C-alpha positions as CSV (number, residue, x, y, z in Angstrom):
1,M,173.8,77.4,49.7
2,T,170.4,75.9,50.8
3,K,169.8,76.0,54.4
4,P,168.9,72.5,55.9
5,D,165.4,72.0,56.9
6,R,164.9,72.8,60.6
7,P,162.4,71.0,62.7
8,K,159.2,72.7,63.8
9,L,156.8,72.1,66.6
10,D,154.3,70.4,64.5
11,L,153.0,66.9,63.2
12,A,155.2,67.0,60.2
13,T,158.5,66.9,62.5
14,L,156.9,63.9,64.4
15,R,156.1,62.2,61.2
16,R,159.6,62.6,60.1
17,L,161.2,60.8,62.9
18,P,161.8,57.2,62.1
19,R,159.9,54.0,63.5
20,G,163.0,53.1,65.7
21,I,162.9,56.4,67.6
22,W,159.2,55.9,68.4
23,A,159.8,52.3,69.4
24,L,162.5,53.3,71.8
25,G,160.4,55.9,73.2
26,L,157.5,53.2,73.9
27,V,160.0,50.9,75.2
28,S,161.1,53.5,77.8
29,L,157.2,54.4,78.4
30,W,156.3,51.1,79.4
31,M,159.4,50.5,81.7
32,D,158.9,53.7,83.2
33,V,155.1,52.8,83.9
34,S,156.6,49.7,85.9
35,S,159.5,51.4,87.6
36,E,157.5,54.5,88.6
37,M,154.9,52.4,90.2
38,I,157.4,51.0,92.5
39,H,159.5,54.3,92.7
40,A,156.6,56.4,93.8
41,L,155.8,54.4,96.9
42,L,159.1,53.1,97.9
43,P,160.4,56.1,99.9
44,V,157.3,56.2,102.1
45,Y,157.3,52.2,102.3
46,L,160.9,52.4,103.4
47,V,160.2,55.0,106.1
48,S,156.8,54.0,107.4
49,A,156.9,50.2,106.9
50,M,160.7,49.4,107.1
51,G,161.6,52.2,109.6
52,A,164.4,53.7,107.5
53,S,165.8,57.1,108.2
54,M,166.0,60.0,105.7
55,V,169.8,59.5,105.4
56,T,169.0,56.0,104.5
57,V,166.5,56.8,101.9
58,G,169.3,59.2,100.5
59,F,171.8,56.4,100.6
60,I,169.7,53.9,98.8
61,E,168.6,56.2,96.1
62,G,172.0,57.5,95.5
63,I,173.7,54.1,95.5
64,A,171.2,52.8,93.2
65,E,171.7,55.6,90.7
66,A,175.6,55.4,91.1
67,A,175.4,51.6,90.3
68,A,173.5,52.4,87.0
69,A,176.0,55.0,86.2
70,I,179.2,52.9,86.7
71,T,177.6,50.1,84.7
72,K,176.7,52.6,81.8
73,V,180.3,53.5,81.2
74,F,181.2,49.6,80.6
75,S,178.1,48.9,78.6
76,G,178.6,52.1,76.5
77,A,182.2,51.0,75.7
78,L,181.2,47.6,75.0
79,S,178.6,48.7,72.4
80,D,181.4,50.7,70.5
81,W,183.8,47.7,70.7
82,L,181.0,45.4,69.3
83,G,179.6,48.0,67.0
84,K,176.1,47.0,68.2
85,R,173.8,48.8,70.6
86,K,170.3,47.0,70.5
87,V,171.6,43.5,72.1
88,L,173.0,45.4,75.3
89,A,169.7,47.1,75.6
90,V,167.7,43.9,75.4
91,V,170.0,42.6,78.2
92,G,169.4,45.7,80.2
93,Y,165.5,45.9,79.9
94,G,165.4,42.2,80.4
95,L,167.4,42.2,83.6
96,A,165.3,45.1,85.0
97,A,162.1,43.3,84.2
98,L,163.2,40.2,85.9
99,T,164.1,42.0,89.3
100,K,160.6,43.7,89.6
101,P,158.9,40.5,91.6
102,I,161.7,41.0,94.2
103,F,160.1,44.3,95.5
104,P,156.9,42.8,96.8
105,L,158.9,39.7,98.1
106,A,161.4,41.7,100.0
107,P,161.0,41.0,103.8
108,T,163.7,43.4,105.1
109,I,165.5,46.7,104.0
110,G,168.4,44.6,102.8
111,W,166.2,42.9,100.2
112,L,164.8,46.3,99.0
113,V,168.3,47.7,98.7
114,G,169.4,44.7,96.7
115,A,166.4,45.0,94.4
116,R,166.9,48.4,93.8
117,F,170.4,48.0,93.1
118,I,169.9,45.2,90.6
119,D,167.3,47.1,88.8
120,R,169.6,50.0,88.3
121,V,172.3,47.7,87.0
122,G,169.8,46.7,84.4
123,K,169.3,50.5,83.7
124,G,173.0,51.0,83.6
125,I,173.4,48.2,81.0
126,R,170.9,49.6,78.7
127,G,171.4,53.4,79.1
128,A,174.4,54.3,77.1
129,P,173.9,51.9,74.2
130,R,170.1,53.1,74.0
131,D,171.3,56.7,74.0
132,A,174.0,56.1,71.5
133,L,171.3,54.1,69.4
134,V,169.0,57.3,69.2
135,A,171.9,59.2,67.7
136,D,172.6,56.4,65.2
137,L,168.9,56.3,64.2
138,S,168.2,60.0,64.2
139,P,167.8,62.0,60.8
140,A,170.2,64.7,60.1
141,G,169.4,68.0,61.8
142,M,166.8,66.2,64.1
143,R,168.9,64.9,67.0
144,G,167.5,67.3,69.6
145,A,163.8,66.3,68.5
146,S,164.8,62.7,68.5
147,Y,166.0,62.9,72.0
148,G,163.1,65.1,73.1
149,L,160.6,62.6,71.7
150,R,162.2,59.6,73.4
151,Q,162.4,61.6,76.6
152,S,158.8,62.8,76.3
153,L,157.4,59.2,75.9
154,D,159.7,58.0,78.8
155,T,158.2,60.8,81.0
156,V,154.5,59.9,79.8
157,G,155.3,56.5,81.3
158,A,156.8,58.2,84.5
159,F,153.5,59.8,85.3
160,L,151.2,57.0,84.2
161,G,153.0,54.8,86.7
162,P,152.3,56.9,89.6
163,L,148.6,57.3,88.4
164,A,148.4,53.6,88.3
165,A,149.9,53.3,91.5
166,V,147.3,55.8,93.1
167,A,144.5,53.8,91.5
168,L,145.7,50.6,92.8
169,M,146.3,51.8,96.3
170,W,142.7,52.9,96.5
171,L,141.4,49.5,94.9
172,T,143.7,47.6,97.4
173,A,143.1,49.8,100.5
174,G,147.0,50.7,100.6
175,N,148.4,47.4,99.9
176,I,151.8,48.5,98.7
177,P,153.1,45.0,97.8
178,L,150.2,44.4,95.7
179,V,151.0,47.5,93.7
180,F,154.6,46.3,93.4
181,W,153.3,42.8,92.0
182,A,151.2,44.9,89.4
183,A,154.4,46.6,88.2
184,V,155.7,43.3,86.7
185,A,153.3,43.4,83.6
186,P,154.4,46.6,81.9
187,A,158.1,45.8,82.3
188,A,157.5,42.6,80.2
189,V,155.8,44.5,77.6
190,S,158.7,47.0,77.4
191,V,161.1,44.1,76.6
192,L,158.6,42.6,74.1
193,L,158.6,45.9,72.2
194,L,162.3,46.2,72.0
195,V,162.9,42.8,70.8
196,T,160.2,43.2,67.9
197,L,160.2,46.8,66.8
198,V,163.7,48.4,67.2
199,P,166.3,47.7,64.5
200,E,169.9,47.2,65.1
201,P,171.6,49.8,62.7
202,A,174.8,49.3,60.8
203,R,177.9,50.9,62.3
204,P,178.0,54.5,60.8
205,A,180.3,54.7,57.8
206,E,182.5,57.5,59.7
207,A,182.8,55.2,62.7
208,R,185.9,53.3,62.7
209,P,186.5,50.2,64.7
210,V,187.5,50.6,68.4
211,K,189.6,48.1,70.2
212,S,190.1,49.8,73.6
213,P,187.2,52.3,74.1
214,L,188.2,53.1,77.6
215,S,192.0,53.5,77.1
216,P,193.6,57.0,77.9
217,R,194.4,57.4,74.1
218,E,190.7,57.0,72.9
219,L,189.2,59.0,75.9
220,R,191.9,61.9,74.7
221,R,190.1,61.6,71.2
222,M,186.7,62.8,72.9
223,G,188.0,66.3,72.8
224,G,187.8,69.3,75.0
225,A,184.3,70.3,74.1
226,F,182.9,66.8,75.1
227,W,184.7,67.1,78.4
228,W,183.2,70.5,79.1
229,V,179.8,69.0,78.5
230,V,180.6,66.3,81.0
231,A,182.1,68.9,83.4
232,V,178.8,71.3,83.2
233,A,176.4,68.3,83.6
234,S,178.3,66.9,86.6
235,V,178.0,70.1,88.5
236,F,174.5,70.5,87.6
237,T,173.7,66.9,88.7
238,L,175.1,67.7,92.1
239,A,172.3,70.3,92.3
240,R,169.6,67.7,91.2
241,F,169.3,65.3,94.0
242,S,167.0,62.2,94.1
243,E,163.2,63.0,93.4
244,A,162.5,60.9,96.6
245,F,163.0,64.1,98.4
246,L,160.3,65.8,96.5
247,I,158.1,63.0,97.6
248,L,159.0,63.5,101.2
249,K,158.7,67.1,101.1
250,A,155.0,66.8,99.9
251,H,154.4,64.3,102.4
252,A,155.8,66.6,105.1
253,E,153.4,69.1,104.0
254,G,150.5,67.0,104.5
255,V,149.9,64.9,101.2
256,P,148.7,61.4,102.7
257,A,150.6,58.2,101.7
258,G,147.8,57.2,99.3
259,L,148.2,60.3,97.3
260,V,151.8,60.7,97.4
261,P,152.4,59.4,93.9
262,V,150.4,62.3,92.5
263,V,153.7,64.2,93.3
264,L,155.6,62.4,90.4
265,V,152.4,62.7,88.1
266,I,152.5,66.5,88.4
267,M,156.3,66.8,87.9
268,N,156.4,64.3,85.0
269,V,153.4,65.9,83.2
270,S,155.4,69.2,83.3
271,Y,158.5,67.1,82.1
272,A,156.6,65.4,79.3
273,L,155.0,68.3,77.9
274,S,158.4,70.3,77.7
275,A,160.9,67.7,76.5
276,F,159.9,67.5,72.8
277,P,159.7,71.3,72.4
278,A,162.9,71.8,74.1
279,G,164.5,69.3,71.7
280,V,163.1,71.0,68.7
281,L,164.2,74.5,69.9
282,S,167.9,73.0,70.4
283,D,167.9,71.8,66.9
284,N,167.4,75.3,65.8
285,G,170.8,76.3,66.8
286,S,170.2,77.3,70.4
287,R,171.1,74.3,72.6
288,L,173.0,76.3,75.4
289,R,170.1,78.9,75.6
290,V,167.9,76.2,76.2
291,L,170.1,74.6,78.7
292,A,170.4,78.0,80.5
293,L,166.7,78.1,80.7
294,G,166.5,74.7,82.2
295,M,169.1,75.6,85.0
296,G,167.2,78.9,85.7
297,L,164.1,76.7,86.1
298,L,165.7,74.4,88.6
299,I,166.8,77.4,90.6
300,G,163.3,78.6,90.7
301,A,162.1,75.2,91.9
302,D,164.4,75.0,94.7
303,L,163.4,78.5,95.8
304,A,159.7,77.5,95.7
305,F,160.3,74.3,97.8
306,A,162.5,76.1,100.2
307,L,160.5,79.5,100.6
308,L,156.9,79.1,99.6
309,P,154.7,77.5,102.3
310,G,152.2,74.9,102.2
311,L,150.9,72.8,99.2
312,G,151.1,75.8,97.0
313,G,154.9,75.8,97.3
314,V,155.0,72.1,96.7
315,L,153.0,72.7,93.5
316,A,154.9,75.4,92.0
317,G,158.3,73.6,92.9
318,L,157.0,70.4,91.2
319,V,155.9,72.1,87.8
320,L,159.2,74.1,87.9
321,W,161.1,70.9,88.6
322,G,159.5,69.0,85.7
323,L,160.1,71.9,83.3
324,H,163.8,72.0,84.3
325,M,164.2,68.3,83.4
326,G,162.5,68.7,80.1
327,F,164.8,71.7,79.2
328,T,168.1,70.0,80.3
329,Q,168.1,66.1,80.0
330,G,167.6,65.7,76.3
331,I,169.7,68.7,75.7
332,F,172.7,67.1,77.6
333,A,172.3,64.0,75.5
334,S,172.1,65.9,72.3
335,L,175.4,67.8,73.3
336,V,177.2,64.5,74.0
337,A,176.1,63.1,70.5
338,D,177.3,66.3,68.9
339,T,180.8,66.3,70.4
340,A,181.7,62.6,70.8
341,P,183.2,60.9,67.9
342,P,180.7,58.6,66.2
343,A,183.0,55.6,66.9
344,L,182.9,56.5,70.6
345,R,179.4,57.7,71.2
346,G,178.6,54.7,73.5
347,T,181.6,55.4,75.5
348,G,180.8,59.0,75.6
349,F,177.4,58.4,77.1
350,G,178.8,55.9,79.4
351,M,181.4,58.5,80.7
352,L,178.8,61.3,81.0
353,N,176.5,58.8,83.2
354,L,179.6,57.6,85.3
355,M,180.2,61.2,86.2
356,T,176.6,62.2,86.7
357,G,176.0,59.1,88.6
358,G,178.7,59.7,91.1
359,M,177.3,63.2,91.7
360,I,173.7,62.0,92.2
361,L,175.1,59.6,94.8
362,L,176.9,62.5,96.5
363,A,173.9,64.9,96.1
364,S,171.4,62.5,97.6
365,V,173.4,61.7,100.8
366,I,174.3,65.4,101.1
367,A,170.4,66.3,100.6
368,G,169.6,63.5,103.4
369,L,172.2,65.0,106.0
370,L,170.9,68.4,105.3
371,W,167.3,67.5,105.8
372,D,167.9,65.6,109.0
373,S,170.1,68.4,110.4
374,V,168.6,71.7,109.3
375,G,165.3,70.6,107.4
376,P,164.0,70.6,103.9
377,Q,164.7,74.3,103.4
378,G,168.5,73.9,103.8
379,T,168.4,70.9,101.2
380,F,166.6,73.1,98.5
381,L,168.6,76.1,99.1
382,A,171.8,74.2,98.8
383,G,170.5,72.7,95.5
384,G,169.7,76.1,94.1
385,G,173.2,77.4,94.9
386,L,175.0,74.6,93.0
387,A,172.5,75.2,90.0
388,V,173.9,78.9,89.9
389,L,177.4,77.4,89.8
390,A,176.5,75.2,86.9
391,L,174.9,78.1,85.0
392,A,178.3,79.9,85.3
393,G,180.0,77.1,83.6
394,L,178.0,77.6,80.4
395,M,180.4,80.4,79.5
396,P,183.5,78.2,78.9
397,L,181.4,75.6,77.5
398,R,180.0,78.0,74.8
399,R,183.8,78.7,74.0
400,A,184.6,75.1,73.8
401,L,181.6,74.3,71.4
402,H,182.6,77.0,69.2
403,G,186.1,75.6,68.8
404,H,184.7,72.2,68.1
405,A,182.5,73.6,65.3
406,A,185.4,75.3,63.7
407,E,187.6,72.3,64.0
408,R,184.8,70.2,62.3
409,A,184.4,72.8,59.5
410,E,188.2,72.7,58.8
411,T,188.2,68.9,58.5
412,G,184.8,68.8,56.5
413,Q,183.1,66.7,59.0
């Protein structure tokens, strides 16, 4: 029997990926440019201009991400019920673009909380259908590479955004609201690319119509391997609190407000460079090994932030944090696409994001409380301990994936 072509780290692999995957990556890139121009400055703006506490920052970040996660489960299920993904992605990206002007206009913390909340609801509407769309458009045997490419392009936007913020802070003498206004344009470009370049694929032949995707009966059809993926991802997310705390750690070590966005640039360069290679490696039969490496990198990042002094420790922590993202986020998405039934992929991504969103809320609030009570060292050491717990969960996950693979082989799927 001829073995299927495995993707390699070369230009040929990039050329084999379809236009729709590239287009989705560019859509993510431009929306991230917009979002990160705001996100890079928002924690400092909240603390210095609005007088917010660290717990308030943690709560705002956590509730924003939790709102996105809760919305994702319903939008993912709706995409399974409709048999269409793109229309919901357009609604989600469009809503996020429309909320961008609220940030420079907000007179109080309450307005900023509302803007962040609505922006993340838009993210929630688009997230699960978009992730399921990647699986629907991916060539056979290149799912990890497809998720890795989208994640890499997304993350290029995530460091171009802070770079743009730094440049505009310098040009405007630190006028943060003006930087927020500039973030409106790339969000509009993102929506235009999505509408014009991303196709709406037909429902996969093996994907039966689903009337009630969130019913207990359908959720049981997900299978044990899928739920183990969700469980491990949830514990791991509890260890991975909001990146707002990386910004605040750098600021506490002496990085001035005008250069704070460089924190996200460093982290996201590391993320962008690692996500596609990690995806290709995972396509070569080693998803859990890549995931274990990513968890180890998070432990290293937490130890660097907690124990290494000064800006050198911050730099080491940021590089390792970005690498851990590259070696975990696309891999979890690939595992969901591998284990969820094709007819329920949108629901599968929605459930993953519901669980991890709840954990990011809890993690961010805990991080804020630890920061205020025992300092940043306690925050990062606690994160490292939880990452060790997630790493231990890979053993039962491996057994569940082996059982899932055997079951698929027996049924000929």
